[in-house]
Backbone as CSV, one residue per row, in Angstrom:
resi,resn,N_x,N_y,N_z,CA_x,CA_y,CA_z,C_x,C_y,C_z
1,UNK,124.998,75.402,88.297,125.377,76.512,89.136,124.175,77.442,89.298
2,UNK,124.015,77.943,90.507,122.982,78.929,90.785,123.686,80.192,91.284
3,UNK,123.368,81.324,90.689,123.993,82.589,91.073,123.054,83.378,91.978
4,UNK,123.621,83.933,93.045,122.900,84.825,93.944,123.565,86.195,93.850
5,UNK,122.816,87.182,93.395,123.280,88.562,93.355,122.701,89.232,94.597
6,UNK,123.551,89.788,95.437,123.061,90.358,96.684,123.371,91.847,96.718
7,UNK,122.311,92.640,96.846,122.444,94.080,96.991,122.383,94.413,98.479
8,UNK,123.276,95.275,98.925,123.237,95.781,100.290,122.319,96.999,100.283
9,UNK,121.325,96.989,101.149,120.286,98.020,101.123,120.171,98.707,102.477
10,UNK,119.735,99.945,102.432,119.565,100.726,103.657,118.336,100.243,104.433
11,UNK,117.240,99.989,103.735,115.977,99.612,104.364,115.435,98.372,103.656
12,UNK,115.617,97.206,104.276,115.236,95.939,103.643,113.754,95.909,103.286
13,UNK,112.905,96.372,104.168,111.464,96.340,103.917,111.100,97.202,102.702
14,UNK,111.663,98.413,102.640,111.394,99.327,101.519,111.904,98.737,100.208
15,UNK,113.113,98.174,100.214,113.684,97.592,98.997,112.924,96.346,98.558
16,UNK,112.480,95.545,99.514,111.699,94.354,99.186,110.373,94.752,98.531
17,UNK,109.728,95.761,99.078,108.477,96.253,98.492,108.721,96.793,97.079
18,UNK,109.811,97.532,96.903,110.162,98.084,95.591,110.336,96.962,94.564
19,UNK,111.170,95.961,94.879,111.432,94.894,93.909,110.214,93.999,93.691
20,UNK,109.376,93.825,94.700,108.131,93.064,94.504,107.254,93.774,93.475
21,UNK,107.196,95.097,93.554,106.404,95.871,92.584,107.016,95.814,91.192
22,UNK,108.321,96.029,91.108,109.004,96.065,89.809,108.952,94.710,89.116
23,UNK,109.274,93.652,89.853,109.333,92.314,89.269,107.950,91.673,89.158
24,UNK,106.963,92.281,89.816,105.601,91.772,89.810,105.538,90.347,90.361
25,UNK,106.284,90.142,91.462,106.285,88.840,92.122,106.676,89.000,93.575
26,UNK,106.266,88.035,94.369,106.600,88.024,95.793,107.994,87.430,95.997
27,UNK,108.661,87.825,97.064,109.956,87.208,97.356,109.779,85.733,97.727
28,UNK,110.792,84.940,97.422,110.770,83.524,97.811,111.272,83.356,99.238
29,UNK,111.941,84.381,99.757,112.415,84.411,101.133,112.291,85.847,101.607
30,UNK,111.738,86.040,102.795,111.614,87.384,103.354,111.658,87.262,104.866
31,UNK,112.869,87.281,105.401,113.091,87.172,106.841,113.995,88.329,107.264
32,UNK,114.010,88.658,108.541,114.920,89.719,108.977,116.358,89.396,108.541
33,UNK,116.956,90.298,107.788,118.335,90.115,107.340,118.484,89.670,105.900
34,UNK,117.390,89.199,105.244,117.521,88.782,103.838,116.153,88.608,103.193
35,UNK,116.037,89.193,102.015,114.890,88.933,101.141,115.464,88.436,99.819
36,UNK,114.763,87.493,99.170,115.249,86.948,97.906,114.120,86.851,96.894
37,UNK,114.485,87.155,95.642,113.568,87.033,94.510,114.182,86.085,93.495
38,UNK,113.411,85.118,93.042,113.862,84.203,92.005,113.743,84.906,90.656
39,UNK,114.884,85.192,90.017,114.884,85.846,88.711,114.801,84.833,87.579
40,UNK,115.388,83.661,87.792,115.311,82.546,86.846,115.623,81.282,87.635
41,UNK,115.596,80.145,86.971,115.899,78.891,87.670,117.305,78.885,88.265
42,UNK,118.191,79.723,87.725,119.579,79.697,88.188,120.075,81.031,88.731
43,UNK,119.150,81.975,88.988,119.582,83.294,89.456,118.603,83.865,90.480
44,UNK,119.158,84.310,91.608,118.378,84.881,92.700,118.923,86.269,93.018
45,UNK,118.012,87.228,93.211,118.386,88.550,93.690,118.123,88.600,95.182
46,UNK,119.176,88.884,95.958,119.041,89.008,97.401,119.156,90.457,97.834
47,UNK,118.455,90.796,98.903,118.503,92.132,99.487,118.876,91.983,100.952
48,UNK,120.052,92.492,101.316,120.561,92.363,102.681,120.814,93.751,103.263
49,UNK,120.373,93.993,104.488,120.659,95.286,105.104,122.171,95.554,105.177
50,UNK,122.540,96.807,104.933,123.955,97.198,104.998,124.572,96.807,106.329
51,UNK,123.821,97.000,107.397,124.353,96.683,108.729,124.592,95.186,108.887
52,UNK,123.783,94.373,108.204,123.913,92.918,108.311,125.206,92.398,107.719
53,UNK,125.615,92.952,106.577,126.849,92.464,105.952,128.064,92.884,106.773
54,UNK,127.994,94.048,107.420,129.094,94.475,108.295,129.223,93.532,109.484
55,UNK,128.096,93.122,110.057,128.126,92.181,111.179,128.684,90.836,110.724
56,UNK,128.284,90.414,109.526,128.688,89.109,109.007,130.180,89.048,108.685
57,UNK,130.699,90.069,108.004,132.077,90.026,107.521,133.062,90.871,108.316
58,UNK,132.571,91.734,109.178,133.445,92.449,110.091,134.144,93.666,109.523
59,UNK,135.158,94.097,110.238,135.839,95.359,109.972,136.701,95.371,108.712
60,UNK,137.088,94.228,108.191,137.900,94.206,106.968,137.095,94.627,105.740
61,UNK,135.778,94.536,105.829,134.904,94.936,104.725,134.702,96.447,104.769
62,UNK,134.985,97.144,103.658,134.657,98.572,103.630,133.163,98.759,103.890
63,UNK,132.822,99.776,104.633,131.436,100.004,105.022,130.596,100.391,103.809
64,UNK,129.560,99.594,103.466,128.715,99.910,102.316,128.020,101.262,102.442
65,UNK,127.793,101.726,103.662,127.138,103.015,103.866,127.960,104.132,103.218
66,UNK,129.278,104.016,103.289,130.156,105.048,102.734,130.110,105.101,101.211
67,UNK,129.654,104.034,100.570,129.597,103.985,99.101,128.203,104.291,98.566
68,UNK,127.256,104.554,99.458,125.886,104.810,99.016,125.860,105.947,98.001
69,UNK,125.150,105.735,96.907,125.048,106.754,95.873,126.138,106.676,94.824
70,UNK,127.069,105.746,94.995,128.150,105.572,94.021,127.925,104.235,93.321
71,UNK,127.398,104.242,92.084,127.119,102.976,91.399,128.391,102.156,91.192
72,UNK,128.303,100.876,91.525,129.437,99.968,91.368,129.101,98.789,90.460
73,UNK,127.821,98.597,90.188,127.363,97.480,89.356,125.949,97.802,88.891
74,UNK,125.443,96.979,88.000,124.050,97.154,87.587,123.377,95.801,87.473
75,UNK,122.074,95.820,87.653,121.242,94.647,87.436,120.663,94.811,86.035
76,UNK,121.097,93.994,85.096,120.690,94.084,83.689,119.707,92.958,83.438
77,UNK,118.431,93.313,83.281,117.375,92.322,83.103,116.862,92.354,81.670
78,UNK,116.961,91.227,80.985,116.404,91.087,79.642,115.011,90.494,79.820
79,UNK,114.003,91.272,79.430,112.604,90.909,79.676,111.790,91.080,78.402
80,UNK,110.574,90.540,78.409,109.712,90.621,77.227,109.190,92.031,76.963
81,UNK,108.877,92.775,78.012,108.320,94.116,77.848,109.084,95.085,78.755
82,UNK,110.227,95.547,78.283,111.107,96.395,79.083,110.426,97.701,79.485
83,UNK,109.608,98.248,78.610,108.910,99.508,78.940,108.000,99.327,80.158
84,UNK,107.314,98.198,80.208,106.416,97.927,81.328,107.208,97.837,82.641
85,UNK,108.337,97.144,82.617,109.172,97.034,83.813,109.689,98.410,84.235
86,UNK,110.149,99.185,83.273,110.676,100.525,83.564,109.581,101.402,84.177
87,UNK,108.389,101.344,83.623,107.263,102.120,84.140,106.924,101.696,85.564
88,UNK,106.899,100.383,85.822,106.634,99.898,87.187,107.706,100.373,88.151
89,UNK,108.965,100.354,87.701,110.063,100.811,88.558,109.879,102.286,88.929
90,UNK,109.565,103.107,87.939,109.364,104.531,88.211,108.173,104.747,89.138
91,UNK,107.105,103.987,88.942,105.929,104.098,89.805,106.235,103.677,91.232
92,UNK,107.198,102.766,91.393,107.569,102.267,92.719,108.616,103.155,93.397
93,UNK,109.076,104.199,92.700,110.010,105.130,93.329,111.392,105.202,92.719
94,UNK,111.644,104.473,91.645,112.954,104.554,90.984,113.117,105.920,90.326
95,UNK,114.350,106.305,90.109,114.657,107.548,89.388,115.193,107.182,88.012
96,UNK,114.640,107.785,86.995,115.034,107.490,85.616,116.409,108.078,85.313
97,UNK,117.269,107.261,84.707,118.562,107.728,84.202,118.474,107.903,82.699
98,UNK,117.817,106.940,82.033,117.679,106.985,80.582,116.419,106.243,80.170
99,UNK,115.621,106.894,79.360,114.435,106.239,78.807,114.873,105.152,77.824
100,UNK,113.917,104.402,77.331,114.168,103.309,76.385,114.786,103.855,75.097
101,UNK,115.962,103.315,74.749,116.682,103.717,73.540,117.293,102.465,72.914
102,UNK,117.296,102.412,71.586,117.989,101.326,70.892,119.487,101.558,71.059
103,UNK,120.173,100.597,71.653,121.603,100.728,71.961,122.454,100.113,70.851
104,UNK,123.728,100.451,70.846,124.672,99.973,69.827,124.708,98.450,69.721
105,UNK,124.443,97.747,70.807,124.523,96.281,70.814,123.227,95.614,70.373
106,UNK,122.233,96.415,69.912,121.038,95.861,69.293,119.853,95.641,70.197
107,UNK,119.944,96.050,71.448,118.812,95.915,72.358,118.266,97.292,72.713
108,UNK,116.948,97.354,72.905,116.343,98.553,73.464,116.482,98.449,74.976
109,UNK,117.027,99.508,75.603,117.331,99.446,77.030,116.982,100.777,77.701
110,UNK,116.398,100.679,78.884,116.194,101.844,79.741,116.972,101.610,81.039
111,UNK,117.315,102.702,81.699,118.090,102.628,82.945,117.428,103.478,84.017
112,UNK,117.470,102.975,85.260,116.977,103.749,86.395,117.792,103.399,87.634
113,UNK,117.550,104.145,88.708,118.187,103.890,90.005,117.131,103.422,90.990
114,UNK,117.421,102.350,91.720,116.505,101.874,92.747,116.626,102.770,93.988
115,UNK,115.871,102.513,95.058,115.926,103.389,96.238,117.313,103.492,96.884
116,UNK,118.191,102.532,96.630,119.546,102.567,97.176,120.580,102.989,96.145
117,UNK,120.118,103.514,95.016,120.975,103.987,93.921,121.711,102.870,93.193
118,UNK,121.183,101.640,93.241,121.693,100.574,92.381,121.129,100.812,90.987
119,UNK,121.949,100.632,89.966,121.502,100.806,88.586,120.729,99.563,88.137
120,UNK,119.565,99.784,87.546,118.785,98.690,86.965,118.564,99.016,85.499
121,UNK,118.852,98.045,84.644,118.589,98.184,83.206,117.503,97.195,82.832
122,UNK,116.558,97.654,82.018,115.521,96.779,81.467,115.724,96.745,79.967
123,UNK,115.988,95.550,79.448,116.340,95.409,78.034,115.433,94.413,77.336
124,UNK,115.291,94.635,76.027,114.619,93.656,75.170,115.257,93.707,73.802
125,UNK,115.218,92.574,73.118,115.842,92.502,71.798,115.077,93.337,70.805
């Protein structure tokens, strides 16, 4: 199984640039309407314009624009150097929610918001 996590974004170009900086890699797909980053052999992060998903799924889908700024999920990345990822995210324009702290579940984790207010966590054991 391969999982695709797709974030609806206001500005695809801006979000693609942000994630390229944070992940320190180029997208594997970058065309009008979708950018994708390979996170692992079985997981892809997609970035789709908010307007694109409305066109695709129609009026039955609640408008993502109306939910902007209201976190509904988070991207939790377990990486070798979480501080480095967090620093890159902040340098690329993310807003810090929480600096690196040892959490109850045994991982050091920091949290920030991407340009579209999606929560990103960077964790390490």
